C-alpha positions as CSV (number, residue, x, y, z in Angstrom):
1,M,58.6,-73.6,-100.6
2,K,57.7,-74.6,-97.2
3,L,60.4,-72.4,-95.5
4,F,59.0,-69.4,-97.5
5,Q,55.5,-70.0,-96.4
6,L,56.5,-70.3,-92.7
7,F,58.6,-66.9,-93.0
8,V,55.4,-65.4,-94.4
9,L,53.3,-66.9,-91.8
10,A,55.5,-65.7,-89.0
11,T,56.0,-62.3,-90.5
12,F,52.1,-62.0,-90.7
13,S,51.6,-63.0,-87.1
14,I,54.3,-60.7,-85.9
15,L,52.5,-57.7,-87.6
16,L,49.1,-58.8,-86.2
17,I,50.7,-58.9,-82.7
18,S,52.3,-55.6,-83.0
19,C,49.2,-54.1,-84.4
20,G,47.3,-55.6,-81.5
21,D,49.7,-54.0,-79.0
22,K,49.2,-50.7,-80.5
23,S,45.5,-51.1,-80.7
24,S,45.5,-51.9,-77.0
25,N,47.7,-49.0,-76.2
26,V,45.6,-46.6,-78.0
27,V,42.4,-47.7,-76.4
28,A,44.2,-47.7,-72.9
29,T,45.4,-44.2,-73.6
30,Q,41.7,-43.1,-74.7
31,V,40.3,-44.5,-71.4
32,E,43.2,-42.8,-69.6
33,Q,42.5,-39.5,-71.0
34,Q,38.6,-39.6,-71.0
35,T,37.3,-36.7,-68.9
36,Y,34.2,-36.7,-66.7
37,E,32.1,-33.8,-65.6
38,W,30.1,-34.3,-62.3
39,K,27.5,-32.4,-60.3
40,L,27.9,-32.1,-56.4
41,V,24.9,-30.9,-54.6
42,T,25.1,-29.8,-50.9
43,S,22.9,-29.1,-47.9
44,W,24.8,-25.8,-47.3
45,P,24.7,-22.2,-48.6
46,K,27.1,-22.0,-51.4
47,N,30.7,-21.2,-50.1
48,F,29.5,-21.0,-46.6
49,P,32.4,-20.9,-44.1
50,G,33.4,-24.4,-43.1
51,L,30.6,-26.6,-44.3
52,G,30.1,-25.0,-47.7
53,K,33.8,-24.6,-48.3
54,G,34.6,-28.2,-47.8
55,P,32.9,-29.4,-51.0
56,E,34.5,-26.5,-53.0
57,T,38.1,-27.6,-51.7
58,F,37.3,-31.1,-52.6
59,A,36.5,-30.1,-56.1
60,K,39.6,-28.3,-56.4
61,Y,41.8,-31.1,-55.1
62,V,40.0,-33.6,-57.5
63,E,40.6,-31.4,-60.5
64,R,44.2,-30.7,-59.8
65,M,45.1,-34.4,-58.9
66,S,43.4,-35.8,-61.9
67,N,44.8,-33.0,-64.2
68,G,41.5,-31.8,-65.2
69,R,40.1,-35.4,-66.1
70,L,37.4,-35.0,-63.4
71,K,35.8,-31.8,-63.0
72,I,33.1,-31.3,-60.4
73,K,30.6,-28.3,-60.1
74,V,29.4,-27.7,-56.7
75,F,25.8,-26.6,-56.0
76,G,24.6,-24.9,-52.7
77,A,21.4,-25.6,-51.2
78,G,18.5,-24.5,-53.3
79,Q,20.8,-23.8,-56.5
80,M,19.9,-27.3,-58.0
81,V,18.0,-29.0,-55.3
82,P,16.7,-27.9,-51.6
83,G,19.2,-29.0,-48.9
84,F,16.9,-31.9,-47.8
85,E,16.8,-33.5,-51.2
86,V,20.6,-34.2,-51.6
87,F,20.1,-37.9,-50.6
88,D,17.5,-38.6,-53.1
89,T,19.2,-36.7,-55.9
90,V,22.5,-38.5,-55.7
91,S,20.7,-42.0,-55.1
92,S,18.8,-41.4,-58.5
93,G,21.8,-40.3,-60.4
94,A,20.5,-36.9,-61.0
95,A,23.9,-35.7,-59.4
96,E,26.8,-37.8,-59.1
97,M,27.9,-36.6,-55.6
98,G,26.4,-34.7,-52.4
99,H,27.7,-33.4,-49.2
100,A,25.5,-33.2,-46.3
101,G,24.9,-34.6,-42.7
102,S,23.8,-38.1,-42.5
103,Y,21.2,-37.4,-39.7
104,Y,19.1,-35.7,-42.2
105,W,18.1,-39.2,-43.5
106,K,16.8,-40.7,-40.3
107,G,13.5,-41.3,-42.1
108,K,15.2,-43.4,-44.9
109,A,17.7,-45.3,-42.6
110,P,17.6,-44.7,-38.9
111,A,21.2,-45.8,-38.4
112,A,22.3,-42.9,-40.8
113,Q,22.1,-40.8,-37.6
114,I,24.8,-42.3,-36.0
115,F,27.4,-41.4,-38.5
116,T,26.9,-37.6,-37.8
117,A,26.7,-37.8,-34.2
118,I,25.5,-39.5,-30.9
119,P,24.5,-37.3,-27.9
120,F,27.4,-37.6,-25.4
121,G,29.2,-39.8,-28.0
122,M,32.7,-39.6,-29.4
123,N,34.6,-36.5,-30.2
124,A,36.1,-35.8,-33.8
125,T,39.4,-37.8,-33.0
126,E,37.5,-40.8,-31.7
127,M,34.9,-40.6,-34.7
128,N,37.5,-40.7,-37.2
129,A,39.3,-43.5,-35.5
130,W,36.2,-45.6,-35.5
131,L,35.4,-44.9,-39.2
132,H,38.7,-45.5,-40.6
133,Y,40.1,-48.2,-38.2
134,G,37.2,-49.5,-36.1
135,G,34.8,-50.8,-38.8
136,G,32.5,-47.6,-38.8
137,L,32.9,-46.8,-42.6
138,E,32.1,-50.4,-43.7
139,L,28.9,-50.3,-41.7
140,W,28.1,-46.9,-43.2
141,R,28.4,-48.3,-46.4
142,E,26.2,-51.3,-45.5
143,V,23.5,-48.7,-44.3
144,Y,23.8,-46.9,-47.6
145,E,24.1,-49.7,-50.0
146,P,20.3,-50.4,-50.6
147,F,20.2,-46.6,-51.8
148,N,22.8,-47.1,-54.5
149,L,25.2,-44.6,-52.5
150,I,28.9,-45.0,-51.4
151,P,29.5,-42.6,-48.4
152,F,32.9,-41.1,-47.3
153,A,33.5,-38.9,-44.2
154,G,33.6,-35.4,-45.4
155,G,34.6,-33.2,-42.6
156,N,34.0,-32.5,-39.0
157,T,33.0,-29.4,-36.7
158,G,34.3,-30.8,-33.6
159,V,32.4,-30.1,-30.3
160,Q,29.4,-27.8,-31.0
161,M,27.7,-25.3,-28.9
162,A,24.2,-26.1,-27.3
163,G,22.8,-23.3,-29.0
164,W,20.9,-20.0,-29.3
165,F,17.9,-19.5,-26.8
166,K,15.6,-16.5,-26.7
167,K,15.0,-17.4,-23.0
168,E,17.1,-18.5,-20.1
169,I,17.2,-22.1,-19.4
170,N,17.4,-22.5,-15.6
171,S,15.8,-25.9,-15.2
172,V,14.7,-28.9,-17.1
173,E,11.1,-27.2,-17.0
174,D,12.3,-24.7,-19.3
175,L,12.5,-27.2,-22.1
176,K,9.1,-28.2,-22.0
177,G,7.3,-26.8,-25.0
178,L,10.4,-25.2,-26.4
179,K,10.4,-25.2,-30.2
180,M,14.0,-25.9,-31.2
181,R,15.8,-26.5,-34.4
182,I,17.7,-29.6,-33.7
183,P,18.1,-32.6,-36.0
184,G,19.0,-36.3,-35.6
185,L,19.3,-38.0,-32.1
186,G,19.5,-34.8,-30.3
187,G,16.1,-33.8,-31.5
188,E,14.7,-37.2,-30.1
189,V,16.4,-36.4,-26.6
190,L,14.9,-33.0,-26.5
191,K,11.3,-34.4,-27.5
192,K,11.7,-37.0,-24.6
193,L,12.1,-34.0,-22.2
194,G,8.9,-32.1,-23.6
195,G,10.7,-30.1,-26.2
196,I,9.5,-29.7,-29.8
197,P,12.4,-30.5,-32.4
198,V,12.0,-28.6,-35.6
199,A,13.7,-29.5,-39.0
200,L,15.3,-26.7,-40.8
201,T,18.1,-26.0,-43.1
202,G,20.9,-23.6,-42.3
203,G,19.2,-20.8,-44.6
204,E,16.1,-20.9,-42.8
205,L,17.6,-20.5,-39.2
206,F,17.9,-16.6,-38.8
207,T,14.5,-15.7,-40.1
208,S,12.9,-18.5,-38.2
209,L,14.6,-17.4,-34.9
210,Q,14.0,-13.8,-35.4
211,S,10.3,-14.2,-36.3
212,G,9.7,-16.4,-33.3
213,A,8.7,-19.6,-35.4
214,I,11.3,-21.1,-33.1
215,D,12.4,-20.4,-29.5
216,A,16.0,-21.6,-30.0
217,T,18.5,-23.1,-32.5
218,E,21.6,-25.3,-32.7
219,W,23.6,-24.7,-35.8
220,V,27.1,-25.5,-35.3
221,G,29.5,-23.2,-33.2
222,P,31.0,-19.7,-33.0
223,Y,32.7,-19.7,-36.6
224,N,29.4,-20.5,-38.4
225,D,27.0,-18.7,-35.9
226,L,28.7,-15.5,-36.2
227,A,28.7,-15.6,-40.0
228,F,24.8,-16.3,-39.9
229,G,24.3,-13.3,-37.3
230,L,22.4,-15.5,-34.9
231,Y,23.3,-13.2,-32.0
232,K,21.1,-10.6,-33.5
233,A,17.8,-13.0,-33.1
234,A,18.6,-14.5,-29.7
235,K,20.2,-13.3,-26.5
236,Y,21.7,-16.4,-24.8
237,Y,24.2,-18.7,-26.2
238,Y,24.7,-21.9,-24.2
239,Y,27.4,-24.7,-24.3
240,S,28.5,-27.3,-24.6
241,G,27.1,-29.4,-27.5
242,W,25.9,-32.4,-25.6
243,H,23.8,-33.3,-28.8
244,E,26.8,-33.1,-31.3
245,P,30.3,-33.7,-29.3
246,S,31.6,-33.9,-32.7
247,A,29.7,-33.6,-36.2
248,T,31.0,-35.8,-39.0
249,L,29.8,-34.6,-42.4
250,E,29.5,-36.9,-45.3
251,F,30.3,-37.1,-49.1
252,M,28.0,-39.5,-50.7
253,V,28.7,-40.9,-54.4
254,N,26.2,-42.5,-56.8
255,K,27.5,-46.1,-57.0
256,Q,27.1,-46.5,-60.9
257,A,29.1,-43.3,-61.4
258,F,31.9,-44.2,-59.3
259,E,32.3,-47.6,-60.6
260,A,32.4,-46.0,-64.1
261,L,35.5,-44.1,-63.3
262,P,39.1,-45.6,-63.7
263,D,40.8,-47.1,-60.8
264,D,43.1,-44.0,-60.5
265,L,40.1,-41.4,-60.3
266,Q,38.5,-43.5,-57.8
267,A,41.7,-43.4,-55.8
268,I,41.7,-39.7,-56.1
269,I,38.0,-39.3,-54.6
270,E,39.1,-41.5,-51.6
271,V,42.3,-39.3,-51.0
272,A,40.6,-36.2,-51.5
273,T,37.7,-37.1,-49.2
274,R,40.2,-38.0,-46.3
275,A,41.9,-34.6,-47.0
276,V,38.9,-32.5,-46.7
277,N,37.8,-34.6,-43.7
278,Q,40.9,-33.3,-41.8
279,D,41.1,-29.9,-43.5
280,M,37.5,-29.0,-42.2
281,W,38.3,-29.8,-38.7
282,D,41.5,-27.9,-38.8
283,E,39.6,-24.9,-40.3
284,Y,36.9,-25.0,-37.3
285,T,39.6,-25.3,-34.6
286,A,41.5,-22.5,-36.0
287,A,38.4,-20.1,-36.5
288,N,36.2,-20.9,-33.6
289,N,38.3,-19.1,-30.9
290,A,38.3,-15.8,-33.0
291,A,34.7,-16.0,-33.5
292,V,34.0,-16.5,-29.7
293,Q,36.0,-13.3,-29.0
294,A,34.1,-11.4,-31.7
295,L,30.6,-12.6,-30.3
296,V,31.5,-11.7,-26.5
297,E,33.7,-8.6,-27.0
298,K,32.1,-6.9,-30.0
299,H,28.6,-8.0,-29.9
300,G,28.2,-8.5,-26.1
301,V,26.7,-12.1,-26.3
302,D,25.7,-13.7,-23.1
303,M,27.6,-17.1,-23.2
304,R,26.9,-19.5,-20.4
305,P,27.0,-23.2,-19.7
306,L,23.8,-25.2,-19.5
307,P,22.9,-26.0,-15.8
308,A,24.2,-29.1,-14.2
309,D,20.8,-30.7,-13.6
310,V,19.7,-30.0,-17.2
311,M,22.7,-31.6,-18.6
312,L,22.2,-34.6,-16.4
313,A,18.7,-35.0,-17.5
314,L,19.8,-34.7,-21.2
315,K,22.2,-37.6,-20.6
316,N,19.7,-39.7,-18.9
317,A,17.2,-39.1,-21.7
318,S,20.0,-39.8,-24.3
319,V,20.6,-43.4,-22.8
320,E,16.8,-44.0,-23.2
321,V,16.6,-42.8,-26.7
322,M,19.6,-45.1,-27.8
323,Q,17.9,-48.0,-26.3
324,E,14.6,-47.4,-28.0
325,Q,16.2,-46.7,-31.4
326,S,18.2,-49.9,-31.0
327,D,15.0,-51.8,-30.0
328,A,13.2,-50.6,-33.0
329,D,15.7,-51.1,-35.8
330,P,18.2,-54.2,-36.2
331,M,20.7,-52.2,-38.2
332,F,20.6,-49.3,-35.9
333,K,21.4,-51.6,-33.1
334,K,24.3,-53.2,-35.2
335,V,25.9,-49.9,-35.9
336,Y,25.3,-48.6,-32.3
337,D,26.8,-51.9,-30.7
338,S,29.9,-51.4,-32.8
339,Y,29.9,-47.5,-32.0
340,S,29.5,-47.9,-28.3
341,D,32.1,-50.7,-27.9
342,F,34.6,-48.6,-29.7
343,Q,33.7,-45.6,-27.5
344,T,34.1,-47.5,-24.2
345,G,37.4,-48.6,-25.3
346,V,38.8,-45.4,-26.4
347,M,37.5,-43.5,-23.4
348,K,39.6,-45.6,-21.0
349,Y,42.7,-44.4,-22.9
350,H,41.5,-40.8,-23.2
351,Q,40.7,-40.7,-19.4
352,I,44.6,-41.2,-18.9
353,S,45.9,-39.2,-21.8
354,E,43.6,-36.5,-23.0
355,F,41.5,-35.8,-20.1
356,E,44.5,-35.9,-17.7
357,Y,46.5,-33.6,-19.9
358,Y,43.6,-30.9,-20.3
359,K,43.1,-30.9,-16.4
360,N,46.8,-30.5,-15.8
361,R,47.1,-27.9,-18.5
362,A,44.2,-25.8,-17.0
363,A,45.8,-26.2,-13.5
364,N,49.2,-24.9,-14.7
365,N,47.6,-21.9,-16.2
366,Q,45.9,-20.7,-12.8
């Protein structure tokens, strides 16, 4: 009798374990097959070249890599919320993701400006190196943590142009009273030299410049400036982009939404952002040259460098602005110290590598 009872008990235990395994597998499969639908709001016009294309490419990558388990609908500026409301919209959870430029949020976190661009700062290659291998991304996430956001690098335009001007810039005096659309730290530098920085989204630039509401605007570079037709509203196109030697764009993700995803979908988001970060920079590198040719040869744009004394004044003012910002905000100082230390180191190497190569390449073409 005891043997029979032990046999029944053992058999029953095996059945329970077996059922438990199957139940666990079913639950795991259900979790794995769960689908998610997200909204991604941006600061750019829908499908705008480069900036607006990046989020669309990201959404396609994610859907394909997840086999349709994570679908992301992209909204251009103004379709769901205005371009300058992306940060708050994602922070609140009204949308799971956003794509913008972090310098738009300087009123919320002054240090956020650093992650887009610093005047006379690092180029795209150097910026990506700092973010992904120099501690920059960790600092970015520390800055955004109080806002319930997780940032990722989301593209780069490379070195930008100084902008479009309705009048010639021959001296520093010509900057005084100049109303110019220029965000972030570049705007603070212009203000220090007597200019008036104005905050506008991309969709407002042409009409504001054409109507005279502003005297000048920087946007990105030839690829995007040609698409907006800015050559129709201003005669002079100056280079180079002292204010944005590279412009790192951002993906931001609502923290709760991200943590609710299974590990594999979180990894897909991380990989897709890295892919788009590089892809956008590749696109700008390929497209800007053809756009310059079209602007000059087809549309007769007057393209010229900023005068050397103006550039020197801008550089000196930039040093003052960075010191003032560091003195005013401890987090800004913490991030800027990391940024500037990395820049100092990488510049030493690029002086004997990239700079020397460009110099020798130019000399050999003469």
